[in-house]
C-alpha positions as CSV (number, residue, x, y, z in Angstrom):
1,M,105.2,141.1,83.9
2,L,105.3,140.6,87.7
3,R,104.9,144.3,88.5
4,S,102.1,146.8,88.1
5,E,102.4,149.0,85.1
6,E,104.2,152.3,85.9
7,C,102.0,155.4,86.2
8,E,102.6,159.2,86.4
9,K,100.5,161.7,88.3
10,V,99.7,164.6,86.2
11,R,98.0,168.0,86.6
12,I,96.0,169.5,83.7
13,I,95.0,173.2,83.8
14,V,92.4,174.8,81.4
15,E,90.4,178.0,81.4
16,K,87.0,177.6,83.0
17,K,85.1,178.1,79.8
18,D,86.9,174.9,78.4
19,L,86.0,172.7,81.4
20,N,83.2,170.8,79.6
21,K,85.5,170.1,76.6
22,L,88.2,168.9,79.0
23,V,85.9,166.6,80.8
24,S,84.4,165.3,77.5
25,A,87.9,164.6,76.2
26,L,89.1,162.9,79.3
27,H,86.0,160.7,79.4
28,A,86.4,159.8,75.7
29,V,90.1,158.8,75.9
30,G,89.5,156.9,79.1
31,V,93.1,156.7,80.5
32,L,93.1,159.2,83.4
33,D,92.2,158.0,86.9
34,I,91.0,161.3,88.3
35,R,91.8,162.0,91.9
36,E,90.9,164.7,94.5
37,I,92.7,168.0,93.8
38,S,95.8,168.3,96.1
39,I,96.2,172.1,95.7
40,K,95.1,174.1,98.7
41,D,92.9,177.2,98.4
42,T,91.1,175.9,95.3
43,Q,87.3,175.9,95.1
44,K,84.9,173.1,94.0
45,I,82.9,173.5,90.8
46,D,79.3,174.3,91.5
47,L,77.3,171.3,90.3
48,K,74.0,171.9,92.0
49,D,71.8,172.5,88.9
50,Y,73.6,170.0,86.7
51,E,73.6,167.2,89.3
52,S,70.0,167.7,90.2
53,L,68.9,167.6,86.5
54,V,70.9,164.4,85.8
55,T,69.5,162.8,89.0
56,E,65.9,163.8,88.1
57,L,66.1,162.5,84.6
58,S,67.9,159.3,85.6
59,I,65.1,158.5,88.2
60,K,62.4,159.1,85.5
61,V,64.2,157.0,82.9
62,N,64.8,154.1,85.3
63,S,61.2,154.2,86.5
64,L,59.9,154.1,82.9
65,L,62.2,151.2,82.0
66,D,61.1,149.3,85.2
67,I,57.5,149.8,84.3
68,I,58.0,148.4,80.8
69,K,60.2,145.6,82.0
70,E,57.5,144.6,84.5
71,S,55.0,144.3,81.6
72,F,57.1,141.6,80.0
73,G,56.8,139.4,83.1
74,S,60.5,138.7,83.6
75,D,64.0,140.1,83.0
76,K,64.8,137.3,80.6
77,A,61.8,138.2,78.3
78,F,62.7,141.9,78.4
79,K,66.4,141.2,77.6
80,A,65.4,138.9,74.8
81,Y,63.2,141.7,73.4
82,I,66.1,144.2,73.6
83,K,68.4,141.9,71.8
84,K,66.1,142.1,68.7
85,L,66.4,145.8,68.6
86,Y,69.0,147.8,66.6
87,I,69.8,150.9,68.7
88,K,72.3,153.5,67.6
89,S,72.1,157.2,68.2
90,E,74.1,160.4,68.5
91,D,74.3,162.0,71.9
92,L,71.5,164.1,73.0
93,D,71.4,167.3,75.0
94,L,70.0,166.9,78.6
95,N,67.3,169.5,77.8
96,A,66.3,167.5,74.7
97,I,66.0,164.3,76.9
98,K,63.9,166.2,79.4
99,S,61.6,167.6,76.7
100,T,61.1,164.1,75.2
101,L,60.4,162.6,78.6
102,D,57.7,165.2,79.2
103,S,56.0,164.3,76.0
104,I,52.6,162.6,76.0
105,K,53.7,159.1,75.2
106,F,56.0,158.9,78.3
107,T,53.6,160.7,80.7
108,R,50.9,158.3,79.5
109,I,53.0,155.3,80.6
110,L,53.5,156.9,84.1
111,K,49.7,157.5,84.4
112,D,49.0,153.9,83.3
113,K,51.4,152.7,86.0
114,E,49.6,154.8,88.6
115,E,46.3,153.4,87.5
116,L,47.8,149.9,87.6
117,E,49.1,150.3,91.1
118,A,45.8,151.8,92.3
119,N,43.9,148.9,90.9
120,K,46.3,146.4,92.5
121,D,45.8,148.1,95.9
122,E,42.0,148.0,95.4
123,I,42.2,144.3,94.5
124,N,44.2,143.6,97.6
125,R,41.7,145.5,99.7
126,L,38.8,143.6,98.2
127,K,40.5,140.3,98.6
128,S,41.0,141.0,102.3
129,I,37.2,141.4,102.6
130,L,36.4,138.1,101.0
131,P,37.1,135.9,104.1
132,I,34.8,138.2,106.2
133,L,31.9,137.9,103.8
134,K,32.5,134.2,103.4
135,T,32.2,133.8,107.1
136,L,29.2,136.0,107.4
137,S,27.4,134.1,104.7
138,Q,26.6,131.5,107.4
139,F,24.3,134.1,109.0
140,K,21.0,135.6,107.7
141,I,21.7,139.3,108.0
142,D,21.9,142.5,105.9
143,V,25.5,143.5,105.6
144,A,24.4,147.2,105.8
145,E,23.0,146.7,109.3
146,L,26.5,145.7,110.6
147,N,27.8,149.2,109.9
148,N,24.8,151.0,111.4
149,K,26.2,151.7,114.8
150,A,23.6,154.1,116.0
151,V,22.3,151.6,118.5
152,L,24.4,148.4,118.4
153,N,28.0,147.4,117.8
154,Y,28.9,144.1,116.1
155,K,31.9,141.8,116.4
156,L,32.7,138.8,114.2
157,V,35.1,136.3,115.6
158,V,36.3,132.8,114.7
159,V,36.9,130.6,117.8
160,D,38.5,127.2,118.3
161,R,36.0,124.4,119.2
162,R,37.9,123.9,122.5
163,Y,36.9,127.4,123.8
164,F,33.7,127.9,121.9
165,Y,31.2,126.6,124.5
166,E,32.8,128.3,127.5
167,L,33.0,131.6,125.6
168,R,29.4,131.4,124.4
169,N,28.2,130.7,128.0
170,R,30.2,133.7,129.3
171,L,28.7,136.0,126.7
172,S,25.1,134.7,127.3
173,N,25.4,136.0,130.9
174,I,25.7,139.6,129.7
175,K,22.4,141.5,129.4
176,N,21.6,143.4,126.2
177,L,23.9,141.1,124.1
178,A,23.1,138.6,121.5
179,A,25.5,136.0,120.1
180,Y,24.8,133.9,117.0
181,N,27.0,131.0,116.1
182,K,27.6,128.7,113.2
183,A,30.1,125.8,112.7
184,L,32.6,126.6,110.0
185,D,34.3,123.1,110.2
186,K,35.0,120.4,112.7
187,N,37.3,122.6,114.7
188,H,36.1,126.2,114.4
189,Y,33.0,128.2,115.1
190,A,32.0,131.7,113.9
191,L,30.4,134.0,116.5
192,L,28.5,137.1,115.5
193,I,28.0,139.2,118.6
194,A,25.6,142.2,118.8
195,Y,25.7,144.4,121.9
196,K,25.0,147.9,123.1
197,K,27.9,150.4,122.8
198,E,28.3,150.7,126.6
199,L,29.2,147.0,126.8
200,E,32.3,147.4,124.5
201,Q,34.9,147.1,127.3
202,E,33.2,144.2,129.0
203,V,32.9,142.2,125.7
204,D,36.6,142.9,124.8
205,A,37.7,141.8,128.3
206,I,35.9,138.4,127.8
207,L,37.2,137.9,124.2
208,N,40.8,138.7,125.1
209,R,40.8,135.7,127.4
210,Y,40.6,133.3,124.5
211,D,42.6,132.4,121.4
212,K,40.4,133.7,118.6
213,R,40.6,135.5,115.3
214,E,38.6,138.7,114.9
215,L,37.4,139.7,111.5
216,S,37.0,143.5,111.0
217,I,33.5,144.4,110.1
218,D,34.5,148.0,109.6
219,L,35.9,146.9,106.2
220,L,32.3,146.2,105.0
221,N,31.4,149.9,104.7
222,G,29.5,150.5,101.4
223,F,28.2,146.9,101.1
224,S,24.6,145.9,101.5
225,G,22.3,142.9,101.0
226,S,23.0,139.4,102.1
227,P,26.6,138.4,102.7
228,Y,26.4,135.8,99.9
229,S,25.3,138.4,97.3
230,A,27.9,140.9,98.6
231,Y,30.5,138.1,98.2
232,K,29.5,137.4,94.6
233,E,29.6,141.2,93.8
234,L,33.0,141.4,95.4
235,L,34.3,138.6,93.2
236,R,32.8,140.3,90.1
237,R,34.6,143.6,91.0
238,I,37.9,141.8,91.5
239,R,37.7,140.1,88.2
240,E,36.8,143.4,86.5
241,L,39.9,145.1,88.0
242,E,42.1,142.2,87.1
243,S,40.9,142.3,83.5
244,K,41.5,146.0,83.4
245,N,45.0,145.6,84.7
246,K,45.7,143.0,82.0
247,E,44.6,145.6,79.4
248,I,46.9,148.2,81.0
249,I,49.9,145.8,81.0
250,S,49.3,144.9,77.3
251,K,49.0,148.6,76.5
252,I,52.4,149.4,78.3
253,K,54.0,146.4,76.5
254,R,52.8,147.7,73.1
255,S,54.3,151.1,73.9
256,A,57.8,149.4,74.2
257,D,58.0,149.4,70.4
258,T,58.2,153.2,70.3
259,T,59.9,153.9,73.7
260,V,62.4,151.3,74.8
261,D,65.1,152.2,72.3
262,Q,64.9,155.9,73.3
263,L,64.9,155.0,77.0
264,L,68.0,152.8,76.6
265,I,69.7,155.7,74.8
266,F,68.7,158.1,77.5
267,K,69.9,155.8,80.2
268,E,73.3,155.4,78.6
269,I,73.7,159.2,78.1
270,L,72.6,159.9,81.7
271,S,75.0,157.3,83.0
272,I,77.8,159.1,81.2
273,H,76.7,162.4,82.8
274,Q,76.6,160.7,86.2
275,D,80.2,159.7,85.8
276,R,81.0,163.3,84.8
277,V,79.3,164.6,87.9
278,K,81.5,162.4,90.1
279,A,84.6,163.5,88.1
280,I,83.9,167.2,88.2
281,S,83.3,167.0,92.0
282,L,87.0,166.1,92.3
283,I,88.2,169.0,90.1
284,G,89.4,172.2,91.7
285,S,89.1,175.8,90.3
286,T,90.3,179.3,90.8
287,E,88.6,182.4,89.5
288,S,89.7,181.8,85.9
289,F,91.0,178.2,85.7
290,A,89.9,174.6,86.3
291,I,92.5,172.1,87.6
292,V,92.4,168.3,87.2
293,E,94.8,165.8,88.8
294,G,95.0,162.1,88.2
295,W,97.1,159.0,87.4
296,V,97.9,157.9,83.8
297,P,99.9,154.8,82.8
298,V,103.2,156.0,81.2
299,S,102.4,153.9,78.1
300,K,99.2,155.8,77.6
301,R,100.3,159.3,78.2
302,H,100.6,160.0,74.5
303,M,96.9,159.0,74.0
304,L,96.0,161.6,76.7
305,V,98.1,164.3,75.1
306,K,96.7,163.6,71.6
307,E,93.1,163.8,72.8
308,L,93.7,167.0,74.6
309,N,95.4,168.6,71.5
310,D,92.6,167.5,69.3
311,T,89.9,168.8,71.6
312,L,91.4,171.9,73.2
313,Y,93.9,172.9,70.4
314,K,96.7,173.3,73.0
315,R,94.7,175.7,75.1
316,Y,95.8,173.7,78.2
317,S,98.9,172.8,80.2
318,I,99.9,169.4,81.5
319,S,102.7,168.7,84.0
320,N,103.9,165.8,86.1
321,I,103.4,166.0,89.9
322,K,106.2,164.7,92.2
323,T,104.5,162.7,95.0
324,D,105.2,160.1,97.6
325,E,101.7,158.6,97.1
326,L,101.4,155.0,96.2
327,Q,100.4,154.8,92.6
328,P,97.2,152.8,91.6
329,T,97.7,149.2,90.6
330,V,97.5,148.6,86.8
331,L,97.3,145.0,85.8
332,R,97.4,144.1,82.1
333,R,96.1,140.7,81.2
334,P,94.1,139.3,78.3
335,D,90.3,139.4,78.8
336,I,90.1,135.6,78.8
337,L,92.1,135.7,82.1
338,K,90.1,138.4,83.8
339,P,88.2,135.8,86.0
340,F,91.6,135.1,87.7
341,D,92.0,138.8,88.4
342,Y,88.4,138.8,89.8
343,F,89.4,136.2,92.5
344,L,92.7,137.8,93.1
345,N,91.0,141.1,93.8
346,L,88.4,139.3,95.9
347,Y,91.3,138.1,98.0
348,S,93.0,141.5,98.0
349,V,94.1,143.9,95.2
350,P,97.9,143.8,94.8
351,R,99.9,147.0,95.7
352,S,101.6,148.7,92.9
353,D,105.0,148.5,94.8
354,E,104.9,144.7,95.3
355,I,105.3,141.8,93.0
356,D,102.1,140.9,91.2
357,P,101.4,137.1,91.8
358,G,98.7,137.0,89.2
359,W,100.6,135.0,86.5
360,I,101.9,132.5,89.0
361,F,98.4,132.1,90.4
362,I,97.0,131.5,86.9
363,V,99.5,128.9,85.8
364,S,99.5,127.0,89.1
365,F,95.8,127.1,89.5
366,I,95.3,125.5,86.0
367,I,97.9,122.8,86.7
368,F,96.6,122.0,90.2
369,Y,92.9,121.9,89.0
370,G,93.8,119.7,86.1
371,M,95.7,117.2,88.2
372,M,92.9,116.9,90.7
373,I,90.4,116.1,88.0
374,S,92.6,114.1,85.6
375,D,89.8,112.6,83.5
376,V,89.0,113.4,79.9
377,G,85.3,112.8,80.3
378,Y,85.1,114.8,83.5
379,G,87.0,117.7,81.9
380,L,84.7,117.8,78.9
381,V,81.5,117.6,81.0
382,S,82.8,120.2,83.4
383,L,83.5,122.5,80.4
384,V,79.8,122.1,79.3
385,I,78.5,122.7,82.8
386,A,80.7,125.7,83.3
387,Y,79.6,127.1,79.9
388,L,75.9,126.7,80.8
389,I,76.5,128.4,84.2
390,S,78.3,131.3,82.5
391,R,75.3,131.8,80.2
392,V,72.7,132.3,82.9
393,T,74.8,134.2,85.6
394,D,75.6,137.8,86.0
395,K,78.9,138.7,84.3
396,E,80.1,140.6,87.3
397,G,79.1,137.9,89.8
398,L,81.0,135.2,91.7
399,M,79.4,132.2,89.9
400,H,80.0,133.6,86.4
401,N,83.7,134.1,87.1
402,A,84.0,130.7,88.8
403,A,82.4,129.2,85.6
404,K,85.0,131.0,83.5
405,L,87.8,129.5,85.6
406,W,86.3,126.0,85.2
407,M,86.1,126.5,81.5
408,I,89.8,127.4,81.2
409,S,91.0,124.8,83.6
410,S,88.9,122.0,82.1
411,I,91.4,122.0,79.2
412,S,94.1,121.1,81.8
413,A,91.8,118.4,83.2
414,V,91.5,116.9,79.7
415,V,95.3,117.0,79.2
416,F,96.0,115.2,82.5
417,G,93.1,112.8,81.7
418,L,94.8,111.8,78.5
419,L,98.1,111.4,80.4
420,S,96.3,109.2,83.0
421,N,94.2,107.4,80.3
422,E,91.0,108.1,82.3
423,F,87.6,108.4,80.6
424,F,84.9,108.6,83.2
425,G,86.9,106.1,85.3
426,Y,87.6,103.7,82.4
427,Q,91.0,103.1,80.9
428,L,91.3,102.5,77.1
429,S,93.5,99.6,76.2
430,F,94.8,101.2,73.0
431,L,96.1,104.3,74.8
432,P,99.3,104.5,76.9
433,T,99.0,105.3,80.6
434,V,101.7,107.9,81.4
435,I,100.5,108.7,84.9
436,D,99.0,105.8,86.8
437,W,97.4,107.3,90.0
438,T,96.9,104.0,91.7
439,K,100.3,102.4,91.0
440,N,102.7,105.4,91.3
441,V,101.4,106.9,94.5
442,I,104.8,107.5,96.1
443,T,106.2,109.1,92.9
444,L,103.1,111.3,92.6
445,L,103.4,112.2,96.3
446,A,107.0,113.3,95.8
447,I,106.0,115.3,92.7
448,T,103.2,117.2,94.4
449,V,105.4,118.0,97.5
450,I,108.1,119.2,95.1
451,F,105.5,121.5,93.5
452,G,104.9,122.7,97.1
453,V,108.6,123.3,97.8
454,I,109.0,125.2,94.5
455,Q,106.0,127.4,94.9
456,V,106.5,128.1,98.6
457,C,110.2,129.0,97.9
458,L,109.1,131.2,95.0
459,G,106.8,133.0,97.5
460,L,109.7,133.5,99.9
461,V,111.9,134.9,97.0
462,F,109.0,137.3,96.3
463,G,108.8,138.2,100.0
464,F,112.6,138.8,100.0
465,L,112.3,141.2,97.0
466,N,109.3,143.0,98.6
467,K,111.0,143.5,101.9
468,L,114.2,144.6,100.2
469,N,112.2,147.2,98.3
470,D,110.7,148.4,101.6
471,Y,114.2,148.7,103.1
472,R,115.3,150.8,100.2
473,K,112.4,153.2,100.7
474,E,112.4,153.4,104.5
475,A,116.0,152.5,105.4
476,D,114.7,150.5,108.3
477,K,117.1,147.7,109.4
478,K,114.2,145.6,110.6
479,E,113.0,145.3,107.0
480,L,116.4,144.2,105.9
481,M,116.5,141.5,108.7
482,V,113.1,140.2,107.7
483,A,114.2,140.2,104.0
484,I,117.2,138.0,105.0
485,S,114.9,135.8,107.1
486,K,113.0,135.0,103.8
487,L,116.3,133.6,102.4
488,T,117.0,131.5,105.5
489,S,113.4,130.2,105.3
490,I,114.2,128.9,101.8
491,L,117.2,127.0,103.3
492,V,114.9,125.5,106.0
493,I,112.5,124.2,103.3
494,V,115.1,122.9,100.8
495,F,117.5,121.2,103.3
496,G,114.6,120.2,105.6
497,A,113.0,118.4,102.6
498,I,116.3,116.6,101.9
499,A,116.7,115.5,105.6
500,V,113.1,114.3,105.8
501,S,113.4,112.4,102.5
502,G,116.5,110.6,103.9
503,Y,115.5,109.9,107.5
504,L,111.8,109.0,106.9
505,F,111.6,107.7,103.4
506,N,115.2,106.5,102.8
507,L,115.1,108.2,99.4
508,I,118.5,109.9,99.9
509,K,121.5,108.3,101.6
510,G,124.9,109.3,102.9
511,E,126.4,112.3,104.8
512,I,124.3,114.7,102.8
513,V,121.3,113.8,104.9
514,L,123.1,114.7,108.2
515,I,124.6,117.9,106.7
516,S,121.1,118.9,105.4
517,A,119.6,118.4,108.8
518,I,122.2,120.6,110.5
519,I,121.8,123.4,107.9
520,A,118.0,123.2,108.3
521,I,118.2,123.5,112.1
522,V,120.7,126.4,111.9
523,S,118.4,128.1,109.3
524,I,115.4,127.7,111.6
525,V,117.2,129.4,114.4
526,L,118.3,132.3,112.1
527,T,114.8,132.6,110.7
528,V,113.3,133.0,114.2
529,I,116.0,135.6,115.2
530,L,115.9,137.6,112.1
531,G,112.2,137.4,111.3
532,G,110.8,138.6,114.6
533,I,107.0,138.2,114.5
534,E,107.2,136.7,111.0
535,G,109.8,134.2,112.2
536,A,107.1,132.7,114.6
537,E,105.6,131.2,111.4
538,V,108.6,129.0,110.9
539,T,106.6,125.8,111.6
540,N,104.6,126.6,108.4
541,L,107.7,126.3,106.3
542,I,107.5,122.5,106.7
543,T,103.7,122.0,106.8
544,H,102.9,124.2,103.8
545,P,104.9,122.3,101.2
546,I,103.5,119.0,102.5
547,S,100.0,120.5,102.2
548,Y,100.4,120.2,98.4
549,A,100.0,116.5,98.8
550,R,96.3,117.2,98.8
551,I,96.6,117.4,95.0
552,L,97.4,113.7,95.0
553,G,94.7,113.0,97.6
554,F,91.8,114.6,95.7
555,G,93.1,113.4,92.3
556,L,93.3,109.9,93.6
557,A,89.9,110.1,95.3
558,S,88.2,111.4,92.1
559,I,89.6,108.5,90.0
560,I,88.9,105.8,92.6
561,I,85.3,107.0,93.1
562,A,84.7,107.1,89.3
563,T,86.2,103.5,89.0
564,L,84.0,102.2,91.8
565,I,80.9,103.7,90.2
566,D,81.8,102.0,86.9
567,N,82.5,98.7,88.6
568,G,79.2,98.8,90.5
569,F,76.8,100.1,87.9
570,T,78.0,99.5,84.4
571,P,75.0,98.0,82.6
572,V,75.1,94.2,81.8
573,L,72.9,93.2,78.9
574,S,72.5,89.7,80.1
575,K,70.7,90.9,83.2
576,G,67.7,92.2,81.2
577,L,66.4,95.5,79.9
578,L,65.1,96.8,83.3
579,S,68.4,96.2,84.9
580,V,70.2,98.0,82.1
581,V,67.9,101.0,82.3
582,I,68.2,101.3,86.1
583,S,72.0,100.7,86.1
584,T,72.4,103.3,83.3
585,I,70.4,105.9,85.3
586,V,72.3,105.3,88.5
587,L,75.6,105.3,86.7
588,L,75.0,108.6,85.0
589,L,73.6,110.2,88.2
590,L,76.5,109.1,90.4
591,Q,79.1,110.1,87.8
592,F,77.4,113.5,87.5
593,L,77.5,114.0,91.2
594,N,81.2,113.0,91.3
595,I,81.9,115.5,88.5
596,I,80.2,118.3,90.5
597,L,82.1,117.3,93.6
598,S,85.4,117.2,91.7
599,M,84.8,120.6,90.2
600,L,84.0,122.2,93.5
601,E,87.0,120.5,95.3
602,G,89.3,121.4,92.4
603,L,88.3,125.0,92.6
604,I,88.5,125.3,96.4
605,Q,91.7,123.4,96.8
606,A,93.6,125.1,94.0
607,M,92.5,128.5,95.4
608,R,93.6,127.4,98.9
609,L,97.1,126.3,97.9
610,N,97.7,129.7,96.3
611,F,96.0,131.9,98.9
612,V,97.2,130.1,102.0
613,E,100.4,128.3,101.2
614,F,101.8,130.7,98.6
615,F,100.5,134.2,99.1
616,T,101.1,134.3,102.9
617,K,104.9,134.2,102.2
618,F,105.0,137.6,100.5
619,Y,101.6,139.2,99.7
620,K,100.6,142.5,101.2
621,G,97.5,143.4,99.1
622,N,95.2,146.3,100.0
623,G,96.3,148.0,96.8
624,D,94.5,150.9,95.1
625,P,93.0,149.7,91.8
626,Y,93.4,151.8,88.7
627,K,90.0,153.2,87.8
628,P,90.2,155.3,84.6
629,F,87.5,157.9,83.9
630,K,86.1,156.1,80.8
631,E,82.9,156.2,78.8
632,K,80.9,153.1,78.5
633,R,78.9,153.2,75.3
634,V,76.7,150.7,73.6
635,Y,73.9,152.6,72.0
636,T,75.5,156.0,71.4
637,Y,78.6,157.1,69.4
638,K,79.2,160.8,69.6
639,R,80.6,162.7,72.6
640,V,78.8,165.5,74.3
641,I,80.8,168.6,73.8
């Protein structure tokens, strides 16, 4: 239970003509973690045509699905539509998929998308012209004249009132130049400047001295008449294109009824083929044979052999490979506990040759979190909040897995809440109070520190076993000395705790206190000598167990804050209806904020106690996770052979 499941590295050899059947069988049974071939002088399988076809079809299918999804307006609406569909199909040949994608109904969607994008680009272009025409509407001029540059050039600029008069005076001193101005608002003026071509540099030199916004008249090519009439025509064209786009979007959305189910089937099949491309790229070959190597859990080898027999009718050979490689880490836990593995792997994947701390992490996290909440109401509300978060977050994401942890641990919060007789900070008179956080502070402090001593010592035991295992493999005396230092560290903690309890808190009396202090001091010296660099962390042996007192701190804080909120804002009917309403709203709001704060603190602190105080005593991490070559099917049910 505290070790990775044992694996074997195997080599499978088949004739080249049976390669596709082999890959299909391995993919279907899903127990072999395929690795790079270790035999020298083997060749790679030529995947050029196969890979390019899979990539081409995948891009096309994903593009079509994105187009249709966009027509629904949101991912949520599209997913809701998919849920209503019943989709099941046999596998399809890649050529059949290509032929279907080349059919009229799919090419029409792509053409509709092209037209939609072209219309959007045109709408954006026309909208960029609107401010120019709106500004020009202040002047009486034919727009067509502005683009007739045979004799004159034109510039349209918007200038701040502070610079307007000075700029106008400078321009008026230039011969063969006319400047017309109109006030746009209290702070800005529009200047329409007409000048001969040869004055271009002189005009630019003057304009560049001032903070101004130039509007590009070149964008008005093709327009004529007054600026106001051109502005109205432009609005009409924009509305026309927007209306056309709405029709195209509706058309694409209607096509979903006959295309989405096929596209989802195609996407799944192509995803399977993409996995196979990656797997085949790891396979070696000779002139006549294909060779596959990989790791398989010992408990699942029979499944692999059975599938190969059923598919290849014993036209293959399978053998074990003797290797010094570190096998991948295989962790077996119920699906409900997978969120704990998510955070464990986020910290670092356990190595297969070290003790798996997963189960200790799971149990201790649930207990620590429950103690820090210790309220029935808070536990139930946190369960509801966590459930809602899990419904709207990505299943592979951080928040979803955190929500799952909250849901599991909220049960512990309810249990400790019952023991503490806490219901949103209230205590019920008809229930017993087993744990009184405000009256039994010293006892609870001792209990939390004892938790720390037990877990830290357990970490040191694990560290001893890991180092002993390293010594057996490497025969390095340094590893043996470090292993022994883990045991002396346990003596430091146990006897140090007894000495501190006696001298500082007078909880233990007699000669045992002095003896414990002597043993602790001697053990510290031995730990430093034997542990080398690791022995330099000896100070943490005292501080880490004490750090578990934070369980008491946060648990006590949560209960006290809840009680203060109740005492300050519990509605009193005699104070009137308005007072009751306001007090109720404030009470609920503050209790909700305290629940959220307690959830976050419980999560963070329970993680910290495990990752910092516990894991650092033994955990190596950086393991190689077991990644079986396994089909993921939802819409299809028959293997490609």
